[in-house]
C-alpha positions in Angstrom: -32.2 25.6 -28.2 -30.0 23.4 -25.9 -27.0 25.5 -26.8 -28.9 28.6 -25.8 -29.7 27.2 -22.4 -26.1 26.1 -22.0 -24.8 29.7 -22.7 -27.3 31.2 -20.3 -26.2 28.8 -17.6 -22.6 29.6 -18.0 -23.3 33.4 -17.9 -25.3 32.9 -14.7 -22.5 31.0 -13.1 -20.0 33.7 -13.9 -22.3 36.4 -12.5 -22.7 34.5 -9.3 -18.9 34.1 -8.9 -18.5 37.8 -9.5 -21.0 38.7 -6.8 -19.1 36.4 -4.4 -15.8 38.1 -5.1 -17.2 41.6 -4.7 -18.6 40.5 -1.3 -15.2 39.1 -0.2 -13.4 42.3 -1.2 -16.0 44.5 0.5 -15.6 42.4 3.7 -11.8 42.8 3.7 -12.0 46.5 3.1 -14.5 47.0 5.9 -12.4 44.8 8.1 -9.2 46.8 7.5 -11.0 50.2 7.9 -12.9 49.4 11.0 -13.5 52.4 13.3 -13.1 55.2 10.7 -15.5 56.6 8.2 -14.4 55.8 4.6 -11.6 53.6 6.3 -7.9 54.1 5.3 -6.5 51.1 3.5 -2.6 51.5 4.0 -0.7 50.8 7.2 2.9 51.7 8.1 5.0 50.4 11.0 6.5 53.0 13.3 10.3 52.6 13.6 13.7 54.3 14.0 15.0 56.4 11.2 18.2 58.4 10.7 17.6 62.2 10.2 20.3 64.3 8.6 18.4 67.5 8.4 19.5 70.9 7.1 18.0 74.3 7.9 17.7 76.6 4.8 17.8 80.3 5.1 18.4 83.4 3.0 21.1 85.9 4.1 23.6 88.4 3.0 27.4 88.8 3.0 28.4 91.4 5.7 31.7 92.7 7.1 32.7 91.3 10.4 32.5 93.6 13.5 35.5 96.0 13.1 36.0 95.2 9.4 34.1 98.2 8.2 35.2 101.6 9.5 33.8 105.1 8.8 36.8 107.4 8.9 36.1 110.9 10.1 37.7 114.0 11.5 37.9 114.9 15.2 38.4 118.6 14.5 36.9 121.2 12.3 38.7 122.6 9.3 39.0 122.8 5.5 40.1 119.7 3.6 43.5 120.6 2.1 44.2 117.3 0.5 42.4 114.0 -0.1 44.7 111.1 -0.9 42.2 108.2 -1.4 39.4 107.4 -3.8 36.8 104.7 -4.2 38.4 101.3 -4.9 41.9 102.3 -3.6 43.6 99.7 -1.4 45.0 101.3 1.8 47.2 99.9 4.6 46.8 100.7 8.3 48.5 104.0 9.0 48.5 105.4 5.5 47.6 109.1 5.2 44.2 109.4 3.5 43.4 113.1 4.1 45.0 116.3 5.4 43.3 119.4 6.9 44.7 123.0 6.8 47.1 123.6 9.7 47.7 127.4 9.9 45.5 128.1 12.8 46.7 125.1 14.8 50.3 125.9 14.0 49.8 129.4 15.5 48.1 128.0 18.6 51.0 125.5 19.0 53.5 128.3 18.9 51.6 130.3 21.5 51.5 127.3 23.8 55.2 126.7 23.3 55.9 130.4 24.3 53.8 130.1 27.4 55.8 127.0 28.4 59.0 128.9 28.0 57.7 131.7 30.2 56.6 129.2 32.9 60.1 127.5 32.8 61.8 130.9 33.1 59.6 131.8 36.1 60.4 128.6 37.9 64.1 128.9 37.2 64.1 132.4 38.6 62.3 131.3 41.8 64.6 128.4 42.2 67.6 130.7 41.9 66.1 133.5 44.2 64.8 131.3 47.0 68.2 130.2 48.4 69.4 133.7 48.5 66.3 135.0 50.3 66.4 132.1 52.6 70.1 132.7 53.4 69.4 136.4 54.1 66.5 135.5 56.5 68.6 133.0 58.3 71.5 135.5 58.6 69.1 138.1 60.1 67.9 135.6 62.5 71.4 134.7 63.6 72.3 138.4 64.1 69.1 139.0 66.1 69.8 135.9 68.2 73.4 137.1 68.9 72.1 140.6 69.9 69.5 139.1 72.1 72.1 136.9 73.9 74.4 139.9 74.4 71.6 142.0 75.7 70.6 139.3 78.1 74.1 139.0 79.4 74.4 142.8 79.9 71.2 142.9 81.9 72.3 140.0 84.1 75.6 141.9 84.7 73.8 145.2 85.5 71.5 143.4 88.0 74.6 141.9 89.8 76.3 145.3 89.8 73.1 147.0 91.1 73.1 144.6 94.1 76.7 145.5 94.8 76.0 149.2 94.4 78.5 149.4 91.5 75.9 150.8 89.0 72.9 153.0 89.0 69.3 151.8 88.7 69.0 153.9 85.5 71.8 151.9 83.8 70.2 148.7 85.0 66.8 149.7 83.6 68.4 150.7 80.3 70.1 147.3 80.1 66.7 145.6 80.7 65.1 147.6 77.9 67.9 146.7 75.5 67.3 143.0 76.5 63.6 143.2 75.7 64.1 144.9 72.4 66.7 142.3 71.4 64.3 139.5 72.3 61.5 141.1 70.2 63.9 141.5 67.3 64.9 137.9 67.5 61.3 136.7 67.5 60.6 138.9 64.5 63.5 137.5 62.6 62.4 134.0 63.4 58.9 134.7 62.1 60.3 136.3 59.0 62.4 133.2 58.3 59.3 131.0 58.7 57.4 133.2 56.3 60.2 133.1 53.8 60.3 129.4 54.0 56.6 129.0 53.6 56.3 131.6 50.9 59.1 130.1 48.9 57.6 126.6 49.1 54.2 127.9 48.0 55.7 130.0 45.3 57.7 127.1 44.0 54.6 124.9 44.0 52.6 127.5 42.1 55.4 127.9 39.6 55.7 124.2 39.1 51.9 123.9 38.6 52.0 126.7 36.0 54.8 124.9 34.3 52.8 121.6 34.2 49.7 123.5 32.9 51.8 125.0 30.1 53.2 121.7 29.2 49.7 120.1 29.1 48.4 123.0 27.0 51.3 122.5 24.5 50.6 118.7 24.4 46.9 119.4 23.7 47.7 121.8 20.9 50.1 119.3 19.4 47.5 116.5 19.6 45.0 118.8 17.9 47.6 119.5 15.3 48.1 115.8 14.7 44.4 115.4 14.0 44.8 117.4 10.8 46.5 114.3 9.4 43.9 111.5 9.0 45.3 108.0 8.7 43.7 104.7 7.8 42.7 102.8 11.0 42.6 99.4 9.2 43.9 97.9 6.0 41.3 97.4 3.3 39.6 98.9 0.3 37.9 102.4 0.1 34.2 101.7 -0.3 32.8 105.2 -0.3 34.0 108.8 -0.2 31.8 111.5 1.4 34.1 114.6 1.4 36.1 116.3 -1.3 39.1 118.6 -1.3 38.3 122.2 -0.4 35.2 121.4 1.7 35.0 122.6 5.3 34.1 120.0 7.8 32.6 120.8 11.2 33.3 118.3 14.0 30.5 118.2 16.6 28.8 115.4 18.5 29.1 113.2 15.3 32.5 113.2 13.5 32.1 114.0 9.8 32.8 111.0 7.7 35.5 111.3 5.0 35.3 107.8 3.6 34.5 104.2 4.5 37.1 101.4 4.5 36.2 97.8 4.3 38.5 94.8 4.9 37.3 92.3 2.4 39.4 89.6 4.0 37.1 89.7 7.1 33.6 88.9 5.8 30.9 86.8 7.2 27.3 85.8 6.2 24.2 86.9 8.2 21.6 84.2 7.6 18.0 85.0 8.7 16.6 81.7 10.2 12.9 81.2 10.9 11.9 81.0 14.6 10.7 77.4 13.9 14.2 76.2 13.1 16.4 78.5 15.3 16.3 76.0 18.2 18.2 73.5 16.1 21.1 75.9 15.3 24.2 76.1 17.5 27.7 77.5 17.2 30.1 75.4 15.3 27.7 73.7 12.9 29.0 73.4 9.3 27.2 75.3 6.6 27.3 75.6 2.8 26.1 78.6 0.9 25.9 80.0 -2.6 25.7 83.6 -3.9 23.9 84.8 -7.0 27.2 86.1 -8.5 28.7 82.5 -8.5 25.6 80.2 -8.7 27.7 77.1 -9.6 30.1 77.5 -6.7 29.5 76.3 -3.1 31.2 78.1 -0.2 31.9 76.5 3.1 31.7 78.0 6.6 30.5 77.4 10.2 28.1 79.0 12.6 29.9 81.6 14.6 27.0 83.0 16.8 23.2 83.2 17.0 22.0 86.7 17.7 19.7 86.8 20.8 17.3 89.5 19.5 14.9 88.8 16.7 14.0 90.7 13.5 10.6 90.9 11.8 10.6 90.3 8.0 7.3 90.3 6.3 5.5 89.5 9.6 7.7 86.5 10.2 10.0 86.3 13.2 13.5 85.5 12.3 16.9 85.4 14.0 20.3 86.4 12.6 22.9 83.6 12.5 26.4 84.9 11.9 28.5 82.5 9.7 32.2 82.6 9.4 33.4 81.9 5.8 36.2 79.3 5.6 39.0 79.0 3.1 40.4 81.5 0.6 37.0 81.9 -1.2 36.2 84.9 0.9 38.5 87.0 -1.4 35.9 86.9 -4.2 32.9 87.8 -2.0 31.6 91.3 -1.7 29.4 92.9 1.0 25.6 92.8 0.6 25.8 89.8 -1.8 22.6 87.6 -1.4 23.5 84.2 0.0 21.4 81.0 0.1 22.5 79.2 3.2 22.1 75.6 4.3 23.0 74.8 7.9 23.9 71.2 8.3 22.5 69.7 11.5 23.9 66.6 13.2 22.6 63.2 12.2 20.4 61.5 14.8 18.2 58.3 15.0 14.6 59.1 15.9 11.2 57.5 16.0 9.6 58.7 12.8 6.4 58.3 10.7 5.5 59.7 7.3 3.9 63.2 7.5 0.9 61.7 5.6 -0.1 59.9 8.8 -0.4 63.2 10.8 -3.7 65.0 11.2 -4.7 68.1 13.2 -7.7 67.6 15.4 -8.8 69.9 18.3 -5.6 71.9 18.2 -3.3 68.9 18.5 -1.5 66.5 16.2 -3.0 63.0 16.1 -2.4 59.7 14.3 -4.8 56.7 13.9 -3.2 53.5 15.2 -4.4 50.0 14.3 -4.9 48.1 17.6 -6.2 44.6 17.0 -9.3 44.9 14.8 -10.0 48.5 15.8 -8.6 51.9 15.0 -7.4 54.2 17.9 -7.0 57.9 17.7 -3.7 58.9 19.5 -2.3 62.4 20.2 1.4 62.8 19.4 4.1 65.4 20.0 6.3 66.0 17.0 9.9 67.1 16.6 12.2 67.4 13.6 11.1 67.1 10.0 13.2 65.5 7.3 11.4 65.7 3.9 8.3 63.4 4.0 9.1 62.1 7.5 8.6 63.6 10.9 10.0 62.7 14.3 7.5 61.5 17.0 8.7 62.7 20.4 5.9 61.0 22.4 2.7 59.2 21.8 3.9 56.2 19.8 6.3 53.3 20.3 8.4 51.3 17.9 6.2 48.6 16.2 3.0 50.6 16.3 1.1 50.5 13.0 -0.5 53.7 11.9 -2.7 54.5 8.9 -1.4 56.7 6.0 -3.8 59.3 4.7 -6.4 59.0 7.4 -9.6 60.9 6.8 -9.7 64.4 8.4 -11.7 64.3 11.6 -15.1 65.9 11.4 -15.3 69.2 13.3 -16.8 68.6 16.7 -16.8 64.8 16.2 -15.5 62.6 19.0 -13.1 60.1 17.6 
């Protein structure tokens, strides 16, 4: 009986001790969680952290600007010979196609004959003009001499008439001869002027016709040269759109014969989300992989960020052009899918775990332990690096924030 009382006493003592321990633990929990419903129990100190972030994006291998050329014809005609096929390597200047030339050969011959006629006309004028000019000058000289002689004869007749040595009729006849000689001289002078002016105009017209004939011949020769189509760049033939024997019609859009791609001038177009595009600048290093070589990493750097956006699956994205570095570009092909990682610069920032962030009333907030109370504090966030996020404003180093705070009740005032 005594042993039974002893056992019951011991059991009561243990129960009392347990009640005391539960009370102490409950007090500590309530103390640490003061100010929040269901109070958080873990605190973390805000401090500096080094972020070495990357921006991930999906893109595609593309030819650089000018590295893909669609070769066409500037004139209409039938394809007489096609010298290239898909997969052929061509060098700049190689002949890749020829059009029939019969019509343009005939036109060139016609233009050459017109040039010959214009040259002959100009040569005839240049030979005839001096003779005509000399004749007009001689006629003017003769008329001038006759006019001077008639003037002297009239003066002599007037003197003799005063002396009574001649008759008035002879004097009047001398005067008439003088007037006629003057008129003949003026006519010869006007004729010389007209010859000079006419010869100048005729020579100018003949020279203009000669230049027009030369230009027409050059135009015909240029059109004739268009029948031979050469490669504008070195590269590989990616596609062929025209075959031998087909007739091409050149209009506002030149018909495409084939497409040449320079595989040594490829770049990657990465589609970066608008959330991350502000972090991307020219010159940043990148690494990327392609599905064709999943175990191999390719290096590059950001060349440019396109200013205009594209919409992909209702998400705004920007194209980031990436230059491929090294000799690895030789194994890449256009339109290969690329997984791109843009390496951002390392920076030391004030950071907290993302678990400490809650959205409340349209803003990001954290719950800070201040003394024995909990304070709700709005914060402005920056970069993210895995489970950490940069705090741009709202916290200072040394602040203690709760992890996994409860979500604020809608409409509740914290």
